[in-house]
N, C-alpha and C positions, 0 to 999 in steps of 0.2 A: 616118410614123405614119398608118395607114389609119383610115378612119371606123369600121370595126367594132371596133377596139381602143378607140377613144375611147368609143363607145357602151357597150361592156362596162365600161369604167372608171366611166362615169357611173352605170350601173345598180348597180355594186358599191358605190359611195359612197352612192347614194340609199338602197339597202337597209340599209347600215351605219347611216345616219342614221334609219332606220325611217320613211321617207317613202314614200307610195304614188305611183303615177304621177299620180293625180288631184291629190294635194297639190302635186306638182311643177308640173303644168300650171297650177294656180291661182296658185302663187307666181311663176311666170314670166309670168302673164297671157296664156296661150295656151290653146287648146282641148285637151282630153284627146287627141283624135285627132292633133292637131299634135305634142303631146309624144310620144305613142306612136310616131309616124313618126320623130321625132328619135332616140328610144332604139332603135328597130328598125334604124335606119340607112337607111331608105328616103328620108329627107330629109337633105340635107347639113347638117352642123352648122357654122354660121358662127362666126367669131371672137366676134362680139357675143353670140351664144348661149352660147358656152363661158364667157365672162366672167360673164354673168348667172347661169349654172348654178353656177359656182364660188361666187359670192356667196350664192346661195340655199342651197347645200350647206355653206357656211362652210368652204371648202377653197380650195386654190390651183388655178389653171388648169393648172399643171404636173402636179398629181396627176390631173386629169381626162384630160389628153393623154398623159402618160407612164405613169400608173398608180402613181406614187410621188412623194413630195416630194423633190426633189433637195437636196443639202446645198450651200448657197451659199458658206459659209466655215466654217473651224473655230470662229471666234468666234461665229458665228450658231448653229452646232450646240451649242456649250457653253451659250449663252444659252437655247436651246430645252430642253436637258436640265435646266438649273437651274430653269427655270420649271415644267417638268413634274415633276421629281423633287426640287426644292429642299428641301422639308420632309423627305423621306426621307434625303437627303444630309446635312442638318444633324443628324438623329438619329444617323446612322451615324458622323459625325465626333465627336459627343459620346461615343458608345459606345467608339470607338477611343481617345479621350483617357482615358476611365475605365479601359479595359483596360491602357493604357500605365502609368497610375498603379499599377494592381494588379501589373503585372510588376515595376515599380521596387520596390514594397513587398516582393514575394516574393524578389527578388534581395537586398534588404537583410536579410531574415530568414535567407536561406541564408548570407550572409556572417557574420552574428552566430552562427549555429549552428556554422559552420566554426571560428570563433574559439574558441567554447566547447569544441569537440572538441579543438582544438590545446592549449588550456590544460589540459584533463583528461588528455590524453596526456602532457603535460609533468609534471603532478603525479604521474601513475602511474609515469612513468619515474624520478622522483626518489625514490619510495618503494622501488624495487627494490633 
């Protein structure tokens, strides 16, 4: 991973968090010039800087270095999805349960109507 990719990732995350370079420099307790040099790539980004930047940006070092958050395990992925979409998943699960009840009710209605049709056919057949 080259320094230019890392600086691009840092810039992308910083902008997504709506932070200025000045705000980042202040949070990192460095001068604006020093921060600009880091983001431009004219100063090497050291591991300690990456860790501190990740903390300030409330993200992972992997996201700054790789440009994305790697999935560590299916269980962790499921946990992340549940924490992010848990409420929506619960609503959808309740809606599915409601729809299943509706389908059961409609199937029962169809069975009843079929029985009535059979009985009427039998009656009409007897009248002939």
